[in-house]
N, C-alpha and C positions, 0 to 999 in steps of 0.2 A: 570544452563541455561535450559530453556525450549526447547524441541525438537518437531518436527512435530508429533512424536508418542505420545506425552503427550496430544494432543488435542483429548480426548476421545469422541467417538460417532460421529465423523465427518470423519471417515476413507476414504470414497470415495472422498470427496472434498479434504482432506489433501493429499491423495495419488496423485491426479492429480497435485496439486500445487507443491508438493515435486518433482515429476518427471519433471515437466516443468522447475523448477529452477535448479535442479541437472544437467539436460542436457543443460541448458542455452538456452532453446527454449521457453522462456516466451514471452507473448504478451505485447503490450505497455500499456494496462490498464486492471485492475482487479477491480471488485466491489464485496465486501464481505458484504452480507446482513444477517439480522436475529436479533433475540432478544438479549438484553444485556446479557453478561455472557456466550456466546457460543464460545468464542475463536477467534473472528475476529481480535482484536488488536494483540493478540499473533501470529496469522497466518501471519498478515501483517509484523510484525517485523521479523519473521522467513524467509519470502520471501525476505525481504530487505537483511538480513544476507546472505542467499543463493545466491542472485544475485551478491554480492560483495565478497563472501568467496574465500579464496586462498587455502583452504584445499582440501583434496581428497573427503571426504564426506561432502556434502553441506547441511546445514551450519555446520561447524565443531565446532564453538563456541570458538575455541582456537586461531585462527589466528588474526592478527592485525585488519583487517576489521571487523570481527565478534565481537571482543571485543569493537571496537569503535561504532558499531551499538547498541550493548547492553547498552553502557554507554551514548548513545545519543550524541556522539561527532564526528560521521563520517561526513566528509565534503560533501559527495555526497548523504546524506540522509536528506531530508527536510520534516518536519512535518508541515502541514498547520492547524493552529488553529486561532480562532478569536483574534483580537487585545486585549491587556490587558484591562479589564473592559467592554468588549463587548461580546455579545452572538452570533453575526452573523459574518461569514467570509465574509468580504467585498472584492470588486474588487481590492482595493489597496494591500491587503495582497496577493491575488492571483497573481496579476501582478508581485509583488516582487519575489515570489517563482518561477514563470514561467520564469522570467528573468535569474534566476540561472540555469534553465534547458538548456537555449540556450548556456551556456558556457560549454566548455569541462570539463569532470570530472577531479577531482584532482588525482585520482588513476587509470586512464585509464580503467575505467569500466563503469558501468551503473550509472545513476543518478536516485535515487528513491525518489518519492514524495508520502508521506503518508498523506491521508486526513481521519483521524479517525472518524470524525463526518461530513460526506459529506452533510448531510441534513441541516447543518448550513450555507451553502453557500447561499448568496442572489442571485437574478437573474443575476445581473451584473457579479458576480464572476463565476457563472455557465457558462455564455456566454463566459467569458474569458478562462475558462478551456476548454470549447467545441472547441474553435478555435485551441487550442494546440492538443487536442485529435484527431481532424480531420486531422492534419498534424504533427504527433509527431516526435520529433528528434529520430533518430535510437537508441540512447543510453538511452532514458528515459523510466522509468517504473512508472506508476501511480497506486497506490493501494488506492482505496476509500473504506470506510466502513460506513455502516449506519444501524440504527435500524428502520428507517422510509423510506423505499424504495419509497413510494408514493410521497415523496418530491424531488426525483431525476428526472429531465426531461427525457423524452423518448429519446431525442437526445443524452444525455450522456449515458443512459443505452445501447443504440444500439452500442456504441463504446467501451464497456467494456465486458470482459469475466466475467460472473456473477457466483458467488458461494453463494448458499443459506444455511447458517448455521441454524441448528435446535437445540432446547432445548433437552438436553439429560437427561433421567430419572436418579435419584440418583442411585449410585452403578454401573453405566456403565463405 
């Protein structure tokens, strides 16, 4: 299992994320930006695990919720991707996922929505997400990641806590 400490070269960012989720003091929306290969997806998965973890050290990687997040089977973690055969995340996909956010979590914890390629949302999907980000359910955590920050509208940017991941020289 990957740990926050494995995300080399991103220590300041990772330290803040790890502390927020370990204390349970996370915000409703995070935006992880930066080039490919900088650890954004891993960080998003670790945040989801930490938000749902039942262990003492979050994420422990050993409890049921951590194992289900790792295997992609946790009922309270939803990953937003384009429909099969499409390149764009449409409004239908976004509405479907956001409908699940409105329902109470299965395990009395958070509902985590991962959007690993947020730049793929079309305008209608972005507007749909924006409405939820403006008035988020108290149990929802949105974690968006993108390599193309310029494709994310300022209205969404302003509602997310932003973390800029950087390329790390080899050997760090």
